[in-house]
N, C-alpha and C positions, 0 to 999 in steps of 0.2 A: 208311479214314478216318484222317487224321492225328491226333496227340495234341491239338493245339490245337482242332480242330473238335469232337472228342469232349468236351473240357473245356467248350467254349462251350455245346454242346447240354445237357450235364449241368447247367451253371449256370442256364441259362434254365429248364429243367424244375424244378429245386429252388426257385429264387426265385419262379417262377410259382405253384407249389403252395403255398408259404408265404404268398404275398400273397393267395391265394384263400381264406384262413381267414375265418371269421365276423368281420365288421367290428367288432362290439361287443367280442368277445373280444380281438381284435387291439389295439384302443384301450386296453382295461383293462391289457394287458401292455406297452403302449407299443412294439409291434413296428413296425419300419420296414424298407424296402428301399432301397438306394442304389447309386450307380455312381461310379467315379472314373477319371480319366486322370492319368498322371504325366508330367511334362515331360522327365525325364532320358532315358528310352528313345527319345523322339522326337528329341532332340538327338543321340543315338548311333545314328541311322539305323535306328530300330526302331519299336516301338509298345508300348502298355500299356493294358490294360483290366481293370477290377475290378468285380465285383458283390458286394454284401454284404447280409446280413440281420442286424438287431440287435434286441435286446429289453433293456429296462432299461439297464444300462451295459455290456453285452457285445455284440460283433458278430463274426460269422463271415464271412471274406472268401475269395473265390476269385479268382485272378489268372492272366492269361495275358500274357506280354510277350516281346519280342525286343529285344536290344541288341547292337551291335557295339562292343567295347571300344576305346578310343583306344589308339594304338600305344605311348604312354608307360607304360601299365600292363600291357602284354603282355610276356611273357618275351622277352629279346633273341633275335633270329634268327627271330621269328615275327610274323605279322600276321593281320588279319581274324579275330580271335577273336570269334565270334558265339555268343550264348547265348539259347536259347529256353527259357522258364520257364513251368511250370504250378505254382501254389502253393495251399495251403490254410492259412489263418491265423485265429487267434482274438485279438481285442483287448479290452482292458478300459479304459473311460473312468472318470476320477475325478470327473466331473460328469455330471449327467443331460442328456438330449437330444443325446447324441453330439457334445459340444463340449468344448473344453479339452484337457488333457493325456491321452494314452493310452499304454499299453504293450501289446505283443503278441508273439506268436511262432507258429511252425508249421513245416511241412515244404514243401520245394520240390523239384521234379524239373527238372533242367537237361539240355538236349540241346545239346552243344557242337560247334563246328567251329573249326578253326584251320588256317593255312597257313604253310609254311616260306618264309622270304624267299629262301633260296638255291636250294632244289630246286623250289620252287613246288608241291610236293606238299601235299595236305591230309589231315586226319584228323578223324574224328568220334568222340565218346564221350558217355556219360551219367554224371551225378552226382546224388546226393540231398544236399540241404543242409538243415541246421537253421537257422532264422532267429529272431533276437530283435531287436526294434526298438521305436521309440516316436516320438511326434510331438505336434503340437498342432493341433486343428481350430478354425479361426476362421470363424464363420458371418458372411458379409458382406451377405447378402440372403436373408432367409427361410432355407431349408435349403440354399442354395448356400454352399460353403465352400472355403477354402484350407487345405491340410494340409502344412506343412513337416514333414519326418520324416527319420529316419536309422535304419539297421539294420546288423547284422552277420550275415554268412552263413558258416557253418562246414560244409565238405564232410564228410559222415559216411558216404558210400557212393559206390561207383563208382571209376573209374580215377583213379590219382594219378600215373601215368607213361604218357604216350601216345606210341607210336612214330609219327613222321611221316617216312617214308622212312628215311634213315640217322640221323636226329636224334630226340631225345626231348623232348617238351613236358611240363612239370610244372606243372599248374594249381595256383594258390595255394590252400592249405587254408582260408584265412580271407579274406573280402572285406568291406570296409566300403562303405556307400552312403549318400548324402545327396541329397535331391531335394525337389520341391514337387509336390503333387497338387492337382487341382481336382475337386470332387465335388458331388453333390446327392443328397438322399434324400427320400422321400415323407413 
């Protein structure tokens, strides 16, 4: 079973168990479960899915995504840099009810592929990244919301020089990201 499927099964199990708590205890602690999709990975020929559980002004998110980076951000001589991500993140909101500004961070596992433009050979490797980000949740209809956000990702583990045939691909140690999510929570 691939990593993405295992992560999704784990997410469904965890959020299902958390949601099955006693309703009165859940209400007293203001526990909620939500889902999000992000526009950027879809624009970059991929996907994004996130489930989260939150209480008070904290939420824990689990993310699976795939993106193929545009050629202008890929090292010269290479193309088709695809990144599959599984992430575990914790966010803090400055207002109640999971609205307004938030900051968060966590760890991400990246499975990468890239191809050489000249030799047409490809290579795969893995990285672990530390992530720090923030955004703003604007609820526009009940618990449906828009979430513009930005984040920085720092590679803290895995390959930093990847042989691709006779060439070497060097992934950037730091990556910035800006996008827009759409979400809903119970």
